[in-house]
KOLMAR-55734 format. One record per residue (C-alpha): residue number from 1; residue in three letters; x, z, y. Coordinates in Angstrom, 1 decimal, padded with zeros to 4 digits. Layout:
BEGIN
NUM | ala | X | Z | Y
...
REM end
This chain:
BEGIN
1 | met | -060.2 | -097.4 | 090.5
2 | asp | -062.5 | -100.4 | 090.7
3 | gly | -062.9 | -102.5 | 087.5
4 | ile | -060.6 | -105.4 | 088.6
5 | ala | -057.8 | -103.1 | 089.6
6 | leu | -058.1 | -101.1 | 086.4
7 | gly | -058.0 | -104.2 | 084.3
8 | ile | -054.9 | -105.4 | 086.1
9 | phe | -053.2 | -102.0 | 085.6
10 | ser | -054.1 | -101.9 | 081.9
11 | ser | -052.7 | -105.4 | 081.4
12 | arg | -049.5 | -104.5 | 083.2
13 | leu | -048.9 | -101.5 | 080.9
14 | asp | -049.6 | -103.7 | 077.9
15 | ala | -047.1 | -106.3 | 079.2
16 | val | -044.4 | -103.6 | 079.6
17 | cys | -044.9 | -102.7 | 075.9
18 | glu | -044.7 | -106.3 | 074.9
19 | glu | -041.5 | -106.8 | 076.9
20 | met | -040.0 | -103.8 | 075.3
21 | gly | -040.8 | -105.3 | 071.9
22 | thr | -039.2 | -108.6 | 072.9
23 | val | -036.0 | -106.9 | 074.0
24 | leu | -035.9 | -105.0 | 070.8
25 | arg | -036.4 | -108.1 | 068.7
26 | lys | -033.9 | -110.2 | 070.6
27 | ala | -031.2 | -107.6 | 070.6
28 | ala | -031.6 | -106.3 | 067.0
29 | phe | -029.1 | -107.3 | 064.3
30 | ser | -031.1 | -106.8 | 061.0
31 | pro | -033.6 | -109.2 | 059.6
32 | asn | -036.0 | -106.3 | 059.1
33 | ile | -036.4 | -105.9 | 062.9
34 | arg | -035.4 | -109.3 | 064.2
35 | asp | -037.3 | -111.5 | 061.7
36 | arg | -039.9 | -109.3 | 060.1
37 | leu | -040.8 | -107.6 | 063.4
38 | asp | -041.0 | -104.2 | 061.8
39 | tyr | -041.1 | -102.2 | 065.1
40 | ser | -043.5 | -100.8 | 067.7
41 | cys | -043.4 | -099.9 | 071.4
42 | ala | -045.7 | -097.7 | 073.5
43 | ile | -046.0 | -095.7 | 076.7
44 | phe | -047.1 | -092.1 | 076.9
45 | asp | -048.0 | -089.8 | 079.8
46 | val | -046.2 | -086.6 | 080.8
47 | gln | -048.2 | -084.6 | 078.2
48 | gly | -047.3 | -087.0 | 075.4
49 | leu | -050.7 | -088.7 | 075.3
50 | leu | -050.9 | -092.4 | 074.5
51 | cys | -051.3 | -094.7 | 077.5
52 | ala | -050.7 | -098.2 | 076.2
53 | gln | -049.2 | -100.0 | 073.2
54 | ala | -048.3 | -103.5 | 072.2
55 | ala | -050.1 | -105.1 | 069.2
56 | his | -047.3 | -104.1 | 066.8
57 | ile | -047.6 | -101.9 | 063.7
58 | pro | -050.8 | -099.8 | 063.4
59 | val | -049.2 | -097.2 | 061.2
60 | his | -046.3 | -096.7 | 063.7
61 | leu | -048.5 | -096.5 | 066.8
62 | gly | -051.2 | -094.2 | 065.5
63 | ser | -048.7 | -091.8 | 064.0
64 | met | -046.8 | -091.7 | 067.3
65 | ala | -050.0 | -091.1 | 069.2
66 | trp | -050.9 | -088.2 | 066.9
67 | ala | -047.5 | -086.4 | 067.2
68 | met | -046.0 | -087.1 | 070.6
69 | ala | -047.6 | -084.3 | 072.4
70 | asp | -045.8 | -081.8 | 070.2
71 | ile | -042.5 | -083.6 | 070.5
72 | val | -042.4 | -083.7 | 074.3
73 | arg | -043.4 | -080.1 | 074.7
74 | gln | -040.4 | -078.9 | 072.6
75 | gln | -037.8 | -080.5 | 074.8
76 | ala | -036.3 | -079.6 | 078.2
77 | trp | -036.1 | -083.2 | 079.6
78 | gln | -033.9 | -084.6 | 082.3
79 | glu | -033.4 | -088.1 | 083.6
80 | gly | -031.2 | -090.3 | 081.4
81 | asp | -032.2 | -088.6 | 078.1
82 | gln | -033.0 | -090.5 | 075.0
83 | leu | -034.2 | -088.5 | 072.0
84 | ile | -033.9 | -089.9 | 068.4
85 | met | -035.8 | -088.7 | 065.4
86 | asn | -037.3 | -089.7 | 062.0
87 | asp | -038.6 | -086.5 | 060.4
88 | pro | -042.0 | -087.3 | 058.9
89 | phe | -043.0 | -083.7 | 059.2
90 | met | -042.1 | -083.6 | 062.9
91 | gly | -043.9 | -086.7 | 064.1
92 | gly | -042.4 | -089.5 | 062.1
93 | thr | -043.8 | -091.6 | 059.3
94 | his | -041.1 | -092.0 | 056.7
95 | leu | -037.3 | -091.8 | 057.1
96 | pro | -036.5 | -095.5 | 057.6
97 | asp | -038.7 | -095.5 | 060.7
98 | val | -036.4 | -094.3 | 063.5
99 | thr | -038.0 | -093.4 | 066.8
100 | leu | -036.4 | -093.2 | 070.3
101 | val | -038.1 | -091.4 | 073.1
102 | ala | -037.0 | -091.7 | 076.8
103 | pro | -038.5 | -089.8 | 079.7
104 | leu | -039.7 | -091.7 | 082.8
105 | tyr | -038.8 | -090.2 | 086.1
106 | his | -039.9 | -091.3 | 089.6
107 | glu | -038.4 | -089.6 | 092.6
108 | gln | -037.2 | -086.8 | 090.4
109 | gln | -040.7 | -086.2 | 089.0
110 | leu | -041.4 | -086.6 | 085.3
111 | val | -044.3 | -089.0 | 085.0
112 | gly | -044.3 | -090.1 | 081.3
113 | phe | -042.3 | -091.5 | 078.4
114 | val | -041.4 | -094.9 | 076.9
115 | val | -041.1 | -094.9 | 073.1
116 | asn | -040.2 | -097.3 | 070.3
117 | arg | -040.0 | -097.0 | 066.6
118 | ala | -038.2 | -099.4 | 064.2
119 | his | -037.7 | -099.6 | 060.5
120 | his | -034.0 | -099.4 | 059.4
121 | ala | -033.3 | -100.9 | 056.0
122 | asp | -030.7 | -098.2 | 055.3
123 | ile | -031.2 | -094.6 | 056.3
124 | gly | -028.8 | -093.1 | 053.8
125 | ala | -030.8 | -093.0 | 050.5
126 | asp | -028.8 | -093.4 | 047.3
127 | ser | -030.6 | -096.7 | 046.5
128 | pro | -030.2 | -099.7 | 048.7
129 | gly | -033.1 | -100.3 | 051.0
130 | ser | -033.8 | -096.6 | 051.4
131 | met | -037.2 | -096.9 | 049.6
132 | pro | -036.3 | -094.9 | 046.4
133 | ile | -038.4 | -093.6 | 043.6
134 | ser | -038.1 | -090.1 | 045.0
135 | thr | -039.5 | -086.7 | 044.3
136 | thr | -038.4 | -084.9 | 047.5
137 | leu | -037.8 | -085.8 | 051.1
138 | ala | -034.0 | -085.1 | 050.7
139 | glu | -033.7 | -087.9 | 048.2
140 | glu | -035.1 | -090.4 | 050.7
141 | gly | -032.1 | -090.4 | 053.1
142 | arg | -030.9 | -088.9 | 056.3
143 | val | -033.4 | -086.6 | 058.0
144 | ile | -033.1 | -086.7 | 061.8
145 | ala | -034.8 | -083.8 | 063.6
146 | pro | -035.7 | -084.5 | 067.2
147 | thr | -032.2 | -084.7 | 068.8
148 | leu | -030.8 | -086.0 | 072.1
149 | leu | -028.8 | -089.2 | 071.5
150 | tyr | -028.4 | -089.5 | 075.3
151 | ser | -028.3 | -086.4 | 077.4
152 | gly | -028.5 | -087.0 | 081.2
153 | gly | -027.3 | -090.5 | 080.6
154 | ile | -024.3 | -089.5 | 078.4
155 | leu | -024.2 | -090.8 | 074.8
156 | asn | -023.6 | -088.3 | 072.0
157 | glu | -020.8 | -090.4 | 070.5
158 | ala | -020.4 | -088.2 | 067.4
159 | leu | -024.1 | -088.5 | 066.6
160 | phe | -024.1 | -092.2 | 067.1
161 | ala | -021.1 | -092.6 | 064.9
162 | asp | -022.6 | -090.4 | 062.2
163 | leu | -025.8 | -092.4 | 062.2
164 | thr | -024.1 | -095.8 | 062.0
165 | glu | -020.8 | -095.5 | 060.2
166 | asn | -022.4 | -094.0 | 057.0
167 | ser | -024.6 | -097.0 | 056.7
168 | arg | -024.1 | -099.7 | 054.1
169 | cys | -024.0 | -102.1 | 057.0
170 | pro | -022.6 | -100.2 | 060.0
171 | ala | -022.7 | -103.2 | 062.3
172 | asp | -026.5 | -103.7 | 061.7
173 | ala | -027.2 | -100.0 | 062.1
174 | ala | -025.3 | -099.9 | 065.4
175 | gly | -026.9 | -103.1 | 066.7
176 | asp | -030.4 | -101.9 | 065.8
177 | ile | -030.0 | -098.5 | 067.5
178 | arg | -028.5 | -100.1 | 070.6
179 | ala | -031.5 | -102.6 | 070.6
180 | gln | -033.9 | -099.6 | 070.6
181 | ile | -032.0 | -098.0 | 073.4
182 | ser | -032.2 | -101.2 | 075.4
183 | ala | -035.9 | -101.6 | 074.7
184 | asn | -036.6 | -098.2 | 076.2
185 | arg | -034.4 | -098.9 | 079.2
186 | ala | -036.3 | -102.2 | 079.8
187 | gly | -039.6 | -100.4 | 079.6
188 | gly | -038.4 | -097.7 | 082.1
189 | glu | -037.2 | -100.3 | 084.6
190 | arg | -040.5 | -102.2 | 084.5
191 | leu | -042.5 | -099.0 | 085.0
192 | gln | -040.2 | -097.9 | 087.8
193 | ser | -041.0 | -101.2 | 089.5
194 | leu | -044.7 | -100.4 | 089.1
195 | leu | -044.3 | -096.8 | 090.3
196 | gly | -042.4 | -098.1 | 093.4
197 | lys | -045.5 | -100.1 | 094.4
198 | met | -048.2 | -097.5 | 093.4
199 | gly | -046.5 | -094.2 | 093.8
200 | ala | -046.6 | -091.5 | 091.2
201 | ala | -049.9 | -090.0 | 092.3
202 | asp | -051.8 | -093.3 | 092.1
203 | tyr | -050.1 | -094.1 | 088.8
204 | leu | -051.2 | -090.9 | 087.2
205 | leu | -054.7 | -091.3 | 088.7
206 | ala | -054.9 | -094.8 | 087.2
207 | leu | -053.9 | -093.4 | 083.8
208 | his | -056.8 | -090.9 | 084.0
209 | ser | -059.2 | -093.7 | 084.9
210 | leu | -057.9 | -095.8 | 082.0
211 | asn | -058.6 | -093.0 | 079.5
212 | glu | -062.1 | -092.4 | 080.9
213 | tyr | -062.9 | -096.1 | 080.6
214 | ala | -061.6 | -096.2 | 077.0
215 | ala | -063.6 | -093.1 | 076.1
216 | lys | -066.8 | -094.7 | 077.5
217 | leu | -066.3 | -097.9 | 075.5
218 | ala | -065.4 | -095.9 | 072.3
219 | leu | -068.5 | -093.7 | 072.7
220 | ala | -070.8 | -096.7 | 073.1
221 | thr | -069.3 | -098.2 | 069.8
222 | leu | -069.6 | -094.9 | 067.9
223 | arg | -073.2 | -094.4 | 069.0
224 | asp | -074.0 | -097.8 | 067.5
225 | ile | -073.2 | -096.3 | 064.0
226 | pro | -076.3 | -094.6 | 062.6
227 | ser | -075.9 | -090.8 | 062.3
228 | gly | -075.4 | -089.5 | 058.8
229 | asp | -072.8 | -088.5 | 056.2
230 | tyr | -071.1 | -091.4 | 054.4
231 | ala | -068.7 | -090.7 | 051.5
232 | phe | -066.4 | -093.0 | 049.6
233 | thr | -063.7 | -092.5 | 047.0
234 | asp | -060.9 | -094.8 | 045.9
235 | trp | -057.7 | -094.3 | 043.9
236 | met | -054.0 | -094.8 | 044.1
237 | asp | -052.6 | -096.5 | 040.9
238 | asp | -049.8 | -093.9 | 040.4
239 | asp | -047.1 | -091.9 | 042.0
240 | gly | -044.1 | -093.4 | 040.1
241 | gln | -043.7 | -090.1 | 038.2
242 | gly | -046.3 | -090.6 | 035.5
243 | his | -049.4 | -089.4 | 037.4
244 | gln | -052.1 | -092.0 | 037.5
245 | arg | -055.4 | -092.7 | 039.2
246 | leu | -055.0 | -090.3 | 042.1
247 | arg | -058.1 | -089.7 | 044.1
248 | ile | -058.5 | -090.3 | 047.9
249 | gln | -061.9 | -089.2 | 049.2
250 | val | -063.5 | -089.2 | 052.6
251 | cys | -066.8 | -088.1 | 054.1
252 | leu | -067.5 | -089.6 | 057.5
253 | arg | -069.9 | -087.3 | 059.4
254 | ile | -071.3 | -089.2 | 062.3
255 | ala | -073.7 | -087.7 | 064.9
256 | asp | -074.5 | -089.4 | 068.2
257 | gly | -071.0 | -090.8 | 068.8
258 | ala | -069.0 | -087.9 | 067.3
259 | val | -067.1 | -088.6 | 064.1
260 | glu | -065.4 | -086.3 | 061.6
261 | ala | -063.3 | -087.9 | 058.8
262 | asp | -063.2 | -085.1 | 056.2
263 | phe | -060.8 | -085.8 | 053.3
264 | ser | -061.8 | -082.7 | 051.3
265 | gly | -061.7 | -083.4 | 047.6
266 | thr | -058.6 | -085.6 | 047.9
267 | gln | -055.9 | -085.2 | 045.3
268 | ala | -053.3 | -082.5 | 045.9
269 | gln | -049.9 | -083.7 | 046.9
270 | val | -047.9 | -085.0 | 044.0
271 | gly | -044.4 | -085.1 | 042.6
272 | gly | -043.9 | -088.8 | 043.5
273 | asn | -043.4 | -090.4 | 046.9
274 | ile | -047.0 | -091.5 | 047.8
275 | asn | -047.7 | -088.3 | 049.8
276 | cys | -048.8 | -088.9 | 053.3
277 | pro | -048.1 | -086.8 | 056.5
278 | leu | -051.2 | -086.1 | 058.5
279 | ser | -049.9 | -088.3 | 061.3
280 | val | -050.1 | -091.3 | 059.1
281 | thr | -053.6 | -090.4 | 057.9
282 | ala | -054.6 | -090.2 | 061.6
283 | ala | -053.1 | -093.6 | 062.2
284 | ala | -055.2 | -095.2 | 059.4
285 | val | -058.5 | -093.5 | 060.6
286 | trp | -057.9 | -094.5 | 064.2
287 | tyr | -057.0 | -098.0 | 063.3
288 | val | -060.4 | -098.6 | 061.5
289 | phe | -062.5 | -097.3 | 064.4
290 | arg | -060.3 | -099.2 | 066.9
291 | cys | -061.2 | -102.4 | 065.1
292 | leu | -064.9 | -101.7 | 065.8
293 | met | -064.4 | -101.3 | 069.5
294 | pro | -064.6 | -104.2 | 072.0
295 | pro | -061.4 | -106.1 | 072.4
296 | gln | -060.9 | -105.0 | 076.0
297 | thr | -060.8 | -101.3 | 075.0
298 | pro | -057.5 | -099.9 | 076.2
299 | ser | -055.4 | -098.6 | 073.4
300 | cys | -055.0 | -095.1 | 074.8
301 | met | -055.9 | -091.6 | 073.7
302 | gly | -059.2 | -091.8 | 075.5
303 | ala | -060.4 | -094.2 | 072.8
304 | phe | -060.0 | -091.6 | 070.1
305 | arg | -061.3 | -088.4 | 071.7
306 | ala | -064.5 | -088.3 | 069.7
307 | ile | -062.8 | -088.7 | 066.3
308 | lys | -061.9 | -085.5 | 064.4
309 | ile | -059.8 | -085.6 | 061.2
310 | thr | -059.9 | -082.8 | 058.6
311 | ala | -057.6 | -082.7 | 055.6
312 | val | -056.5 | -079.8 | 053.4
313 | ala | -052.9 | -078.9 | 053.9
314 | gly | -050.9 | -079.8 | 050.8
315 | ser | -053.2 | -082.7 | 049.9
316 | leu | -052.1 | -086.3 | 049.3
317 | val | -053.2 | -087.1 | 052.9
318 | asn | -051.8 | -084.0 | 054.6
319 | ala | -048.5 | -083.4 | 052.7
320 | gln | -046.3 | -080.5 | 053.4
321 | his | -042.5 | -080.3 | 053.5
322 | pro | -040.5 | -081.1 | 051.4
323 | ala | -042.8 | -083.6 | 049.7
324 | ala | -041.5 | -087.2 | 049.1
325 | val | -043.3 | -089.5 | 051.5
326 | val | -041.5 | -092.8 | 051.7
327 | ala | -044.4 | -094.7 | 050.1
328 | gly | -047.1 | -092.7 | 051.8
329 | asn | -046.5 | -094.5 | 055.0
330 | val | -046.8 | -098.0 | 053.4
331 | glu | -049.1 | -097.6 | 050.3
332 | thr | -051.2 | -094.5 | 050.8
333 | ser | -052.0 | -095.5 | 054.4
334 | ser | -053.4 | -098.7 | 053.0
335 | arg | -055.8 | -096.8 | 050.7
336 | ile | -056.9 | -094.4 | 053.4
337 | thr | -057.9 | -097.5 | 055.4
338 | asp | -059.8 | -098.7 | 052.3
339 | val | -061.8 | -095.5 | 051.9
340 | val | -062.7 | -095.3 | 055.6
341 | leu | -063.9 | -098.9 | 055.5
342 | gly | -065.8 | -098.2 | 052.2
343 | ala | -067.6 | -095.3 | 053.9
344 | leu | -068.5 | -097.3 | 057.0
345 | ala | -069.8 | -100.1 | 054.8
346 | gln | -072.7 | -097.8 | 053.9
347 | ala | -073.5 | -097.2 | 057.6
348 | ile | -072.9 | -100.7 | 059.1
349 | pro | -072.8 | -103.1 | 056.1
350 | glu | -072.9 | -106.2 | 058.2
351 | arg | -069.7 | -105.3 | 060.1
352 | ile | -067.4 | -104.1 | 057.3
353 | pro | -065.3 | -106.4 | 055.1
354 | ala | -064.4 | -106.0 | 051.5
355 | ala | -061.1 | -104.4 | 050.5
356 | ser | -057.9 | -106.3 | 051.4
357 | gln | -054.9 | -106.4 | 049.1
358 | gly | -054.3 | -102.6 | 049.6
359 | ser | -050.5 | -102.8 | 049.3
360 | met | -047.5 | -103.7 | 051.3
361 | asn | -045.7 | -104.8 | 048.1
362 | asn | -042.5 | -103.1 | 049.1
363 | ile | -039.2 | -104.5 | 047.7
364 | ala | -035.8 | -103.0 | 048.5
365 | met | -032.6 | -104.5 | 047.1
366 | gly | -028.8 | -104.3 | 047.5
367 | gln | -025.5 | -103.4 | 046.0
368 | asp | -023.1 | -100.6 | 046.5
369 | ser | -020.0 | -102.1 | 044.8
370 | ala | -016.7 | -101.9 | 046.8
371 | gly | -016.3 | -104.8 | 049.1
372 | asn | -019.9 | -106.1 | 048.5
373 | arg | -022.2 | -103.5 | 050.1
374 | trp | -025.5 | -104.9 | 051.3
375 | asp | -029.1 | -103.8 | 051.5
376 | tyr | -032.4 | -105.4 | 052.3
377 | tyr | -036.0 | -104.5 | 052.5
378 | glu | -039.2 | -106.4 | 053.0
379 | thr | -043.0 | -106.2 | 052.5
380 | ile | -045.0 | -109.2 | 051.2
381 | gly | -048.4 | -110.4 | 052.3
382 | gly | -051.5 | -110.8 | 050.2
383 | gly | -055.2 | -111.5 | 050.4
384 | met | -057.5 | -110.2 | 053.1
385 | gly | -061.0 | -109.0 | 052.2
386 | ala | -064.0 | -111.2 | 053.0
387 | gly | -066.8 | -110.2 | 055.4
388 | lys | -070.2 | -111.5 | 056.4
389 | gln | -068.6 | -113.6 | 059.2
390 | gly | -066.2 | -115.4 | 056.9
391 | gly | -063.8 | -115.5 | 053.9
392 | gly | -060.6 | -113.6 | 053.9
393 | leu | -057.3 | -115.1 | 055.0
394 | ser | -054.7 | -115.8 | 052.3
395 | ala | -051.1 | -114.7 | 052.1
396 | val | -051.1 | -112.4 | 055.2
397 | gln | -050.1 | -108.9 | 056.0
398 | thr | -053.2 | -106.7 | 056.3
399 | his | -054.4 | -103.6 | 058.1
400 | met | -051.7 | -101.0 | 058.5
401 | thr | -048.8 | -103.4 | 058.8
402 | asn | -048.5 | -106.3 | 061.2
403 | thr | -045.1 | -107.7 | 060.2
404 | leu | -044.1 | -111.2 | 059.1
405 | asn | -042.8 | -112.3 | 055.8
406 | thr | -039.0 | -112.8 | 056.1
407 | pro | -038.2 | -116.5 | 056.4
408 | val | -036.6 | -117.8 | 053.2
409 | glu | -033.7 | -119.3 | 055.2
410 | val | -032.8 | -115.9 | 056.7
411 | leu | -032.9 | -114.2 | 053.3
412 | glu | -030.8 | -116.8 | 051.5
413 | ser | -028.2 | -117.1 | 054.3
414 | arg | -027.5 | -113.4 | 054.4
415 | tyr | -027.8 | -112.1 | 050.9
416 | pro | -026.9 | -113.3 | 047.3
417 | val | -030.5 | -114.2 | 046.5
418 | arg | -032.4 | -117.5 | 046.2
419 | val | -036.1 | -117.7 | 046.7
420 | glu | -037.3 | -120.1 | 044.0
421 | ser | -041.0 | -119.9 | 044.9
422 | leu | -043.1 | -119.0 | 047.9
423 | ala | -046.7 | -119.9 | 047.3
424 | ile | -050.3 | -118.9 | 047.7
425 | arg | -051.6 | -117.3 | 044.5
426 | arg | -054.5 | -119.6 | 044.0
427 | gly | -057.7 | -118.1 | 042.6
428 | ser | -056.7 | -114.4 | 043.2
429 | gly | -059.3 | -113.8 | 045.9
430 | gly | -062.6 | -112.3 | 044.8
431 | ala | -065.5 | -114.6 | 044.4
432 | gly | -068.6 | -114.3 | 046.5
433 | gln | -070.7 | -116.0 | 049.2
434 | arg | -067.5 | -115.4 | 051.2
435 | lys | -064.4 | -115.6 | 049.1
436 | gly | -061.6 | -113.1 | 049.4
437 | gly | -058.2 | -114.3 | 050.5
438 | asp | -055.6 | -115.2 | 048.0
439 | gly | -052.4 | -113.3 | 047.4
440 | met | -048.9 | -114.6 | 047.4
441 | ile | -046.2 | -115.5 | 044.8
442 | arg | -042.6 | -114.8 | 045.8
443 | arg | -039.9 | -115.3 | 043.2
444 | tyr | -036.3 | -114.2 | 043.7
445 | arg | -033.3 | -115.5 | 041.7
446 | phe | -030.4 | -113.1 | 042.0
447 | leu | -027.0 | -114.7 | 042.5
448 | ala | -025.2 | -111.4 | 041.9
449 | asp | -025.8 | -108.1 | 040.3
450 | ala | -028.0 | -105.8 | 042.4
451 | gln | -030.2 | -102.7 | 042.4
452 | val | -033.9 | -103.3 | 043.1
453 | thr | -036.7 | -100.9 | 043.9
454 | leu | -040.4 | -101.8 | 043.9
455 | leu | -043.1 | -099.7 | 045.5
456 | thr | -046.4 | -101.5 | 045.0
457 | glu | -050.1 | -100.7 | 044.5
458 | arg | -053.3 | -102.4 | 043.3
459 | arg | -051.6 | -103.2 | 040.0
460 | ser | -054.2 | -101.3 | 037.9
461 | ile | -057.1 | -100.8 | 040.3
462 | ala | -058.4 | -104.0 | 041.9
463 | pro | -059.4 | -104.4 | 045.6
464 | trp | -063.2 | -104.0 | 045.6
465 | gly | -065.8 | -106.5 | 046.8
466 | leu | -068.9 | -105.8 | 048.8
467 | gln | -072.5 | -106.8 | 048.8
468 | gly | -072.2 | -108.2 | 045.3
469 | gly | -068.8 | -109.9 | 045.9
470 | gln | -066.2 | -109.7 | 043.2
471 | pro | -062.9 | -107.7 | 043.3
472 | gly | -059.7 | -109.4 | 044.2
473 | ala | -057.1 | -110.0 | 041.4
474 | met | -054.7 | -107.1 | 040.8
475 | gly | -051.0 | -107.8 | 041.6
476 | arg | -048.2 | -108.2 | 039.1
477 | asn | -044.5 | -107.6 | 039.1
478 | leu | -042.3 | -109.4 | 036.5
479 | leu | -038.6 | -109.5 | 035.7
480 | asn | -037.8 | -112.6 | 033.6
481 | asp | -041.5 | -112.8 | 032.6
482 | gln | -041.6 | -109.2 | 031.5
483 | leu | -044.2 | -107.0 | 033.2
484 | leu | -042.8 | -104.2 | 035.4
485 | pro | -044.4 | -100.9 | 036.5
486 | ala | -046.0 | -100.8 | 039.9
487 | lys | -043.2 | -098.5 | 041.1
488 | cys | -039.8 | -098.7 | 039.5
489 | ser | -036.0 | -098.9 | 040.2
490 | leu | -033.9 | -101.3 | 038.1
491 | gln | -030.6 | -103.0 | 037.9
492 | val | -030.7 | -106.8 | 037.8
493 | lys | -028.0 | -109.2 | 036.7
494 | ala | -026.9 | -112.5 | 038.3
495 | gly | -029.4 | -115.1 | 037.1
496 | asp | -032.3 | -112.7 | 036.7
497 | leu | -035.7 | -113.8 | 038.1
498 | leu | -038.0 | -111.3 | 039.8
499 | ser | -041.6 | -112.4 | 040.5
500 | ile | -044.0 | -110.6 | 042.8
501 | glu | -047.6 | -111.7 | 042.6
502 | thr | -049.6 | -109.9 | 045.3
503 | pro | -053.2 | -108.9 | 045.1
504 | gly | -056.1 | -110.9 | 046.4
505 | gly | -058.8 | -109.6 | 048.7
506 | gly | -062.3 | -108.7 | 047.6
507 | gly | -065.2 | -111.1 | 048.0
508 | phe | -068.3 | -110.5 | 050.1
509 | gly | -071.9 | -111.3 | 049.0
510 | met | -073.4 | -112.3 | 045.7
511 | leu | -073.0 | -115.9 | 044.6
512 | glu | -076.4 | -117.6 | 044.0
513 | lys | -077.0 | -118.4 | 040.3
REM end
C-alpha cells in the first residue's frame, strides 16, 4: 500500500477501537468502567497478533498482545462466538480484569478478532472490591478459564447467571458484561463495513503492510540507542506478608536495534500478591519502548518484534500458578516500568524522565451486611517524574494505568462515603532544575461501617530523581491520623477518616547553588 492509503487504514482501525471503548463506557453500569475508564479495546489478526488498539490502559493492552496468540489457537471458532476469561496464567492480568474475545468473519472466512478487557470491582473475593491481601490466586476471586459465553450466537445463560448473580451488585455485573458484549459487536460491525469495501484479501495485505511499517519505525528508534548492556535495580516496598525490600532487576542488552530485557537476578515469587505474570511484565517493557517511538508508529505487533524478554520462571516478574497476583498487575508493573526507564537513562539520559509515583494507590471498600451489600474500587493519581524537557505533571495517573480519578459526585451519590478533601499534595515532587510533579491528597469520611483494603507502594522507598534531581516524597496512608501499612485490610466505623497521600515524582537536574 502507498503511504497515504496505509495511514488512512491505520487510522480507521484505531477509530474502530476508540468506538468500541465509547460503546463500552456508555453502556456500562459501574463507576469503575463508566467513570474511571478502566477498560481497553483492541483488534487482532487471525493468528492472534495485535493489529490496533485505542489509547486505553497500557497494562491491559500489552498483556493481551503477549497472550492472544495462545488463546486463539486453543479454540475451534465459529461465527457468533464470544469467549470470556480472566485467568492471569492463561493470558489475563489479574482476576478483576475480565476479557471478551469475538472472532471476526467475512464471507465465512475467519479474518481476525475484536477484544476488550474491563476491570470489575467484584469478581468474587471475600473482601469487597476484590483486591484482597491474598496469598494464593484462589483467594482473589472467581477464576474464569477461557470459556465460550456465546457459542454460535447463543448465550450460555447458566454461565452468565453464575458470573453475575453471585456478585455483591448483580445489576452492575450484568450491565458491565453486556456492555463488553456490545463493544465487541460494535467493533465487528465497523470492521465488516471496512471488509465489505476492501475485501478480505486486501484487508489482510494491509495488516501485513502495517506491521512492516511499524517494524521499520521501531527499528529506527532502537538503532538510535547506543549498543551496550545497561543494568538497573529497584525495589518493591513489601508484599503485604512481612517480606520487605524485594528486588526487581533488569539488564537491557542493546545491539544494533535488537533489545533483550533480561530480568535475571530478580526476587523469586513471594507469598504476598505482588507477583507478576510474564504477560504483565511484557506489557511494561513494551510500553517503555513504545514511548520512545514516533507518535505515528502503529500500535501493532510489528513495533515489538525486535524486543526479547527473559525472566526466570517462578520469579517476581514471571510468577507461576497458583501465586497471588492481584497487585502484580497494578503495583509490580509500575516498578518494572521504573527499572526499564532507569536502565535506559544510562544509554539515552537526555530522553528519559525521573521516576513517577510508582504506585496506583489502590483502594477497595464495601460492606457485606445483609441488605447493605456494596463494593467499590479505585486508583489514585500522583506525581509524574520530571525530564529534561519539563517538570512532571501533578495529580495524574502515570505509566501503566491511564484511568481517571473517580469524580467526587459519583462516589458520594452511590456509596456511604464523603470525600472531605481532594487536593494536590504541595511540595511532594522532587526538587531539581525540573521539578517532579506533586502527588494527591484524598480523604474519605465513612458514613457507615465498611471493610477497606489498601494496596499501595512507594511508602518506604522513594521515587528516584535523575541527573542530580531529588527523589519525590513517599506516600502515606492514615486512618484517623494513625499511620497504616502500605498494604492492609481493615474494618472502619462510621465517622472514621481515611487519608491517602500519594507519592510525588522525582526531580531532574541538579539545582544551582
